[in-house]
N, C-alpha and C positions, 0 to 999 in steps of 0.2 A: 504931213500927217495922209492925206488921202492919197499921193503918190508913191505912198512907202506902204502903202496897202493894196495899190494897183499892183506896184511890179511886186512886192514879196506874196501876194495875192497870185498871181503868174505862177511864180515858182515854185509854193504849196500846192498849185492844182496840177502843178507836170510832175512832182516828187508823187503826189497821190496816182497821177495817170499811171507812171512807170510801174510804181508799184502792183497796181491790179492789174496791171493787163496779161500778163503772165498766167495771171490764174482763170482770167476771163477766156484766154484762148482754147486753152485747154478741153474749160466747159463747152464755150461753144460749138468747140469741133466735136468732142468723145461724148459731153453729154457729164462727163468727171469732175464732182467738184473735187478741187485737189487739196483736203484740208491741211494736208503736210507741209503747205505751200510757206506757212513761219517758219518750220523747222528746216526748208531745202535756205531761205532766205539765210537765218544765222547760220547755219551750218557753212554757205556762202562767205560771210563775212570772218569766220575762225579759220576758215579754210585759207585764203588770204593770208591772215595773221601769220596763221603759222607757217606757210611757205615762204614767208618776209623775214622772220624774225630766228625760225630754226633751221632753214635752208638754206635763206641768204640769194632766194631768188630775185631776177630784179622784178619790180613793180608791174609791166606791161606782161610778161611770162608769166608772174603768180595771178593775173586776171583773166590771160587766155586759158588755161590750166583748170581754174577754179569752175568756170563758165563749162567745156568741156567735159569734168569728171562729173558736177549737180547735173548737167544735161543728162548725162548716162546713167548717173540714180537714179532720176526720173525713168528712163526710159527702162532701168530693171523693174523699177518699182513696178509698173504696169504688168509684165511676165508673170512675175512672181506672187505679186499681191492682190493687184486688180482684176487681173483675168479670172479670178475663181468666183467674186461677188461681181461681176461686171453685169451692167442691168438690174440689179437691189439695188436701190438708191440708198436704203440707209445703210448697208452693207458697205459701199463703197464711202458712206461720210465716217461708218464707224471705224474701218480701216487706215483711211488717210490721218483720219485726227490722232487715233492712236501711234501711226507711225511720226508725225509732227512732234506731239506729245513725246513719246519715246528721244527723237533726236534730241529736243531741246531741255531737257530734264536729265539726258547721258551728259550734255556739255554740263551741266548744274552739280550731277554727283560729281564731276573731274577738276570741278573748281574753277571754269571760268566765270566768275563772278566776280572781279575785281574789276576798278577803273583803267584797268594797264592796257585792256584790249580797245586797241581803238586803230585806225587805216590812215594813212597816211591822205591828205589832199591832190588830186592830179595832180593842182599848179597853187603854189601857195599867192595871198595875195587879192588884191582888192581893186575896183574901180565906181567910179561914182556915175549911176545912172539917172540923170534929170537931178542931181544932186543926191540920190541913196545911194549909199555905200552897199553894193555886192560884191562879196567874193567869189573867183576866178569858179570855186569846185561847182554853186549854182549855177554859174552860166554853162560851165562843162552839164549841167543836170537839162537846163534847156534844151541845147544842145544835142546830147544824147536823146532824148525825150520826143525830138522832131524826126531827128533820123532814125528811130524804131520803126515809128509811126509810117515813115516813108517807107522803111524796109520791107514790112509786112503788107503794107498794100503793094508793092513792086512780088513780092514772094508770092502770095496769094495770088496774082492776077498772072504770074509772068513765070511761073515754075511750075515742074510737073508734080512734087511733094505738095506744094501751096496750093493746087487748081485741086488736087484728094482732096485736100483739107475741105477746100469748099466745098465740094463735090459729096463728104461724107456728114456736111455741118447740114447741107439739104433738103439732101435724102437718103440718109442709109441703106435703105432698102436697094431704091435705082444706081449707086454709086458700088454698092456690090455685085449687082446684078450687071455692071460695065467692067467690072474684073477688079476693082480699087478690094485692097483687104482691109477690113475692117480694123483687126486688131493690132496689125503694125501702123493704120492711120491712127489710133487712138493711142500706142505707145510713141509713136513721135510728136503728138502734139504734148504731150505730158512732158517729152525731152524737151520740147520746145518752153513750153510754159516754164518748167524746173530752171532753163538758162536765163530765161527772160528776169526770173528772179531772182540768178545771180548776178545777174549785170545790175538789175535795180538795187541790193543791196551794196555790189561794190561801188559805186557814185554815190549812192546818200547816207548809208553809215558813217563816212568821213564825219559829217555835221553831226556826229555826237559818239557814243562808245557802243560797243557790240555788247548790248545785253538781253541775258535771256527772254525777259518780260516782252523786250520786242517782238521778238516771233510771234506772240500771242497777239499786241497790237498788231503788228503786220496783215495776220490772219483778218483779224475783224476789219483791218481797212480795204483789203481787197473784196472782202463780201459787200460790207457795204456799198464800195463805188461800184460794184457788178451789180448788186440789185437795183441801186436808184439807175443806174442808167440801161440793165437790160443784160444778164451776163452775157448773150452771145453776140452782142453789140457792138463795136470797135469803135465806133462815131456815139456811142451810148456812155462807153465809159469816160471821153474825152468830153465829152458836154457833163455826167456828172463829175468829173473829177474839178472842174472849175465851178461848179455849183459848191460840190462841200469844201472844194478847197480857200475860194471866198469866205464862205459861210463861217470857216474855221478861225479864217484871220482877224472876220468882225469880231468873233465872241472873245478871240484869245485878248485883242484890242481894246473893247469897251466893258467885255464884263470880265471875265476869270481865264486863266489859263485853263485852269482846272476842268473847266465846261468844256474845252475842247474836243474830250474824245464823247462828251456824251451828244455830241452832233452826229457821231455816224451811227451810233445807237435810235435816236429820234428818226435819222432820216431810214433805216430798216422798218423800225414801225411804219410811220407814217404814209412811205411807199407801198410796202405790203397792203396795207390799207385800202390807198385807194386804187392803185394800180400794180396788180401784185407780178406783173412780169416788166416792170420796171419801165423807166419814161420811154427806151427805145426798142424794148422787149417783142419780142414775134412770138411768144410762147402763146396758147389760147388762156381769155381769162376764162374764169368761172362760168357764166352765160353762158360762154361759147361750148362747155365741155358737157354739161348740163342735158 
């Protein structure tokens, strides 16, 4: 039992980190809370499904096209919607949340509400790890999650776009004075965040069905993990994912599965009460702002 909890707690933590990292990346760079994240997540799942079933695309081609299309949609979203309300936090939240709800409810209106909408595993089968059965899809999730973290480190430290991301995140005014274009960087951050959300959806959704309600749950997960760890901190996201991932597994094992979603809500309330900037956040606390 203990080994099973340890292994599946780690897998669940990596799933949470994959789910939240795109949301956190966008906010950490541009300060934009992309509340359309859940909508883009489910859009990615349905887009892969349609490419596979309507156009008969190979799986890898469907995945690559979906990540590119969703990233492009994120880029366009910034210029069409967010540019008009940039800097007005409440308007940014309302605009992106409305877009996300619009995407999700459009699929509901079109009838994408049955149990037939599933994505194939990247590889079927399972292996035993210390006597605990683990399917290959979850192993792919672990590998992709770790690879994504390494990619983000390399990208933000050794590429021109990544360095501009870090510059804007650290001090936007100084970065602008050095020739970094704030709006282009913010638009790219939204594109990268949406593309990462698409990647997360493509590897996680095969574990279940593509459900519209999952879009709302994904947004809650991304917000909860971001708030607990600190929305602008990648290391904070990883630590928060471990905390929430294992807490969820313990809750589902020793209490009831229905209580697992309560973990996110409780974490949001507790962290906002004790340390509003998150465990590893750098935003000023109340006593520093007054």
